C-alpha positions in Angstrom: 20.8 -35.2 -58.7 18.3 -33.0 -56.9 15.8 -35.9 -56.6 18.6 -38.1 -55.2 19.4 -35.4 -52.4 15.7 -35.0 -51.6 15.3 -38.8 -51.4 18.4 -39.0 -49.1 17.0 -36.2 -46.9 13.6 -38.0 -46.7 15.2 -41.3 -45.9 17.3 -39.6 -43.2 14.3 -37.9 -41.7 12.4 -41.1 -41.8 15.2 -43.0 -40.2 15.4 -40.5 -37.4 11.6 -40.7 -36.9 11.8 -44.5 -36.7 14.7 -44.3 -34.2 12.8 -41.7 -32.1 9.7 -43.9 -31.9 11.8 -47.0 -31.1 13.4 -45.1 -28.2 10.4 -43.2 -26.9 7.8 -46.0 -27.3 9.3 -48.2 -24.7 9.8 -45.3 -22.3 6.2 -44.3 -22.6 5.0 -47.6 -21.1 6.7 -46.6 -17.8 4.8 -43.4 -17.4 1.4 -45.0 -16.9 0.3 -45.0 -13.3 -0.6 -48.6 -12.4 -1.2 -48.1 -8.7 0.8 -49.1 -5.7 2.5 -52.4 -5.5 2.3 -54.9 -2.5 5.2 -53.1 -0.9 3.7 -49.6 -1.3 5.8 -48.6 -4.2 4.1 -47.3 -7.3 4.0 -50.0 -10.0 5.0 -47.5 -12.7 8.0 -46.4 -10.6 9.0 -50.0 -10.1 8.7 -50.7 -13.9 10.8 -47.6 -14.7 13.3 -48.5 -12.0 13.6 -52.0 -13.5 14.3 -50.5 -16.9 17.0 -48.2 -15.5 18.7 -50.8 -13.3 18.7 -53.6 -15.9 19.1 -51.8 -19.2 20.7 -48.4 -18.5 22.8 -48.5 -15.4 23.4 -52.2 -15.7 23.7 -52.5 -11.9 23.5 -56.4 -11.9 26.9 -56.6 -13.8 28.8 -55.8 -10.5 26.1 -56.2 -7.7 25.2 -59.8 -8.7 27.4 -62.9 -8.3 28.4 -65.0 -11.3 28.6 -68.8 -11.7 31.7 -70.6 -12.8 30.9 -69.7 -16.5 30.6 -66.0 -15.7 26.8 -66.0 -16.0 24.9 -63.8 -13.5 23.2 -65.9 -10.8 19.7 -64.5 -11.1 18.5 -66.1 -7.8 21.1 -63.9 -6.1 20.1 -60.8 -8.1 21.6 -57.5 -6.7 22.8 -59.3 -3.5 26.5 -58.1 -3.8 29.4 -59.8 -5.5 33.1 -59.7 -6.0 34.0 -56.9 -8.4 34.6 -58.7 -11.7 37.3 -56.2 -13.0 40.6 -55.0 -11.7 42.3 -51.8 -13.0 45.3 -52.1 -15.3 47.3 -50.1 -12.9 47.1 -50.6 -9.1 44.5 -48.3 -7.4 44.7 -47.9 -3.7 41.0 -47.6 -3.1 39.7 -50.1 -5.8 36.9 -52.1 -4.1 37.0 -55.9 -4.2 33.3 -56.3 -3.3 30.2 -54.6 -4.7 27.7 -54.3 -1.9 24.2 -55.8 -1.8 21.7 -53.1 -3.2 18.6 -55.2 -3.6 15.9 -55.7 -1.0 17.0 -53.2 1.7 19.5 -50.8 0.0 22.6 -50.0 1.9 21.5 -46.5 2.9 18.3 -44.5 3.6 16.2 -43.5 0.6 17.5 -39.9 1.0 21.0 -41.0 0.9 20.5 -43.3 -2.1 18.7 -40.4 -4.0 21.7 -38.2 -3.2 24.1 -40.8 -4.5 22.1 -41.4 -7.7 21.6 -37.7 -8.4 24.9 -36.2 -7.3 27.4 -39.1 -7.1 28.0 -38.3 -3.4 27.8 -41.1 -0.8 27.0 -40.9 2.9 30.7 -40.1 3.6 30.3 -36.8 1.7 32.6 -38.2 -1.0 32.2 -39.7 -4.4 32.3 -43.5 -4.5 35.5 -44.9 -6.0 35.6 -46.5 -9.5 34.3 -48.8 -10.8 31.1 -47.3 -9.5 29.9 -44.7 -12.0 29.0 -41.3 -10.6 25.4 -41.2 -11.8 23.5 -37.9 -12.3 20.0 -39.2 -12.5 16.9 -37.1 -12.1 15.2 -37.3 -8.7 12.3 -39.1 -10.3 14.5 -41.7 -11.8 16.5 -42.2 -8.6 13.2 -42.8 -6.8 12.2 -45.2 -9.4 15.4 -47.2 -9.1 14.9 -47.3 -5.3 11.4 -48.5 -5.7 12.7 -51.3 -7.9 15.5 -52.3 -5.6 13.0 -52.6 -2.7 10.7 -54.8 -4.7 12.2 -58.3 -5.1 9.1 -59.5 -6.8 10.0 -57.3 -9.8 13.4 -58.9 -10.2 12.2 -61.8 -12.3 
């Protein structure tokens, strides 16, 4: 019985260790400084921003148009789109269009950082749903902005 409990503990600790490595290893590749990109943004920031936009925040799900089959149109990545969902109950401020965020974001870098770190838009208010009120770190917000301003990284 004791050996079985010890074995279960070891497997549990081993499993947690493998999970931690699986999570942290991909993140470590975004911390290396690879120098500035052609647009002046740091390549490591652009790579980190790509990871956050495409795999965490999933910005393309709302901010990219879809074809007739519902597949994101990658050639129009982050260029704004009809919001693909409607609320179950009518919402007065529900947006019908997600704005373009790729290329030149819809606000200054400072305003975009404020939005991504506090959830507050240039109006001084939180954006309406379905936009999530993100609470990113300033470094992550800057990385997202670097990615949004670097169309060559969208491929």
